N, C-alpha and C positions, 0 to 999 in steps of 0.2 A: 796525230796529226796536230797540226797549228794553223790559225789564223793571224794575221798580222791587225784585223779591226773586228772588232763585235759586229758590224754592217756585213763584212765579207762572211761570216760565219753563218749567219740568218739568212743571207742572199742565196748561198750555195745550196739550200734545201728548205724550199717554201714551206714545208711541214713545221720546221723548227719555231717559225714566228708565230702558229696558232698554238702550239704544244704547251701543255700545261709544265708548269716547272715547279719542280720540287728542290728549295734549297736546303743545304745543309752547311750552314755557318758562311759568314763573309769575313771573315778574320784570318784564312789561312795564310801559311807563310812557307816559303821553302828554305833556303838556307841564308837568307836575310830577312829584315824586318819588312822591306820595302821591295815590291809593292805586295799588298795583300790582295788574296784571290777568293771570290766567291765559287764554292762546290755547288753545282746544280744538275739534276738529271731532269731531262727531257722526256716526258711521258710517251710522245708519240714516235720519238725515234730509238729510245732507250740509252741515250748518250748520256754519259757522265761528263761533265765538262768543269774546266776551271777558269772563271773569267776574271781578268786584272781589274781591281777595283780603280787604279790609278797608275798609268805608267808614267807618268810625270813628264817632266821636258826633255828626259833625256832616256827613252826606253832601251837604248844599248845598256845603260847601266843596271837596268832592272832585271836582267836575266829572264829566264823563264823557270817554271816549276820543275820540267825535268832535266833542269841543270845541263842542258847541253842544246844547242841549236840556237837559233836567232829569237829574238824576244819576240813575244806574242801575245794577244789581247785573249785569245781564247784557245785552250789547250785540252784536247780528248784523252781523258786519263782510261775512258773504257766505255764499256756497255753493261745494263743490267735489264734483263726481261719486264722486272716489273717491281714494284716499289717496294713490296714486302721483303722480297729477296736482296734489294739493295740496304733497306733497313738493316737487316741482319747483318750482313757484311760490314756496315760502318758502326756498329753496336759501339757507343763510347765515344763517337765523334764529337761531343760537345767538350768534353775535357781535352782533345788534341787539337782543336783548331787553333788553339793560342799558343802552341810551341812551335819553336823556330821550326822544326824538322816535320813539321804536321802534313806539308805536302806529300813527305816520303811517306808518312803513313796511312795516306789515302792510297796511293800507287800500290803499296804492299798489300793492302786488304782489297784491292780490286783485282790485283793478280792473283792472289790466294784464293777467295772466296767468290769471284764472277767468273761467268765465261765470257770470252771474249770471241767466240768462234762464230762461223756463220748461221748457226741456229737461232741465236737471239735476233740476227738481222731478218732471217727468215720469220720470225715468229712475228715480228713488228710489221713486216712487208705485209704478211696475210691479214692481220687487223686492219692495218690501213685500207687493204682493198676491199674486205667486208663492209667497213665504213662507207666508203665510196661507193661502193655497189650494193646498196641496200641487203647485207646480209650474205651476199652470193660467194662461196668459198673462192679463195684465189687460186690460180693454178701455179704450175711448178716452175715455169719459165721466167727468169730473171728475177732481179732483185729491185724492188722498187721500179 
């Protein structure tokens, strides 16, 4: 998934604005040096996102880190159930973020080491429900 603006991304799910963000570098690159991307994990939603640092005056020229599709300010790279799981999957990210194909490294690690199935989404839905309802367990119906 991709969003053309950061505002659009945060407006689509109100939990995102309040979520604790864990950054994994601000200098990620796709196949070009420009733009650079920030890699962030949102604790409340489990989303791993890439946020363009600056698309500049011609966003069409920037492309996107997925190497396909329209330009984007925010790209969903995947999900992680918790920070420890993500840190384990991204071990060594500090030396990878400055490489030209660093974003491909992220996408490969996410695909290889992190689950992208509904179990992660369900786990976050239950946690959010319990926080909002004083610790009462969430039911099985629906997601978010």
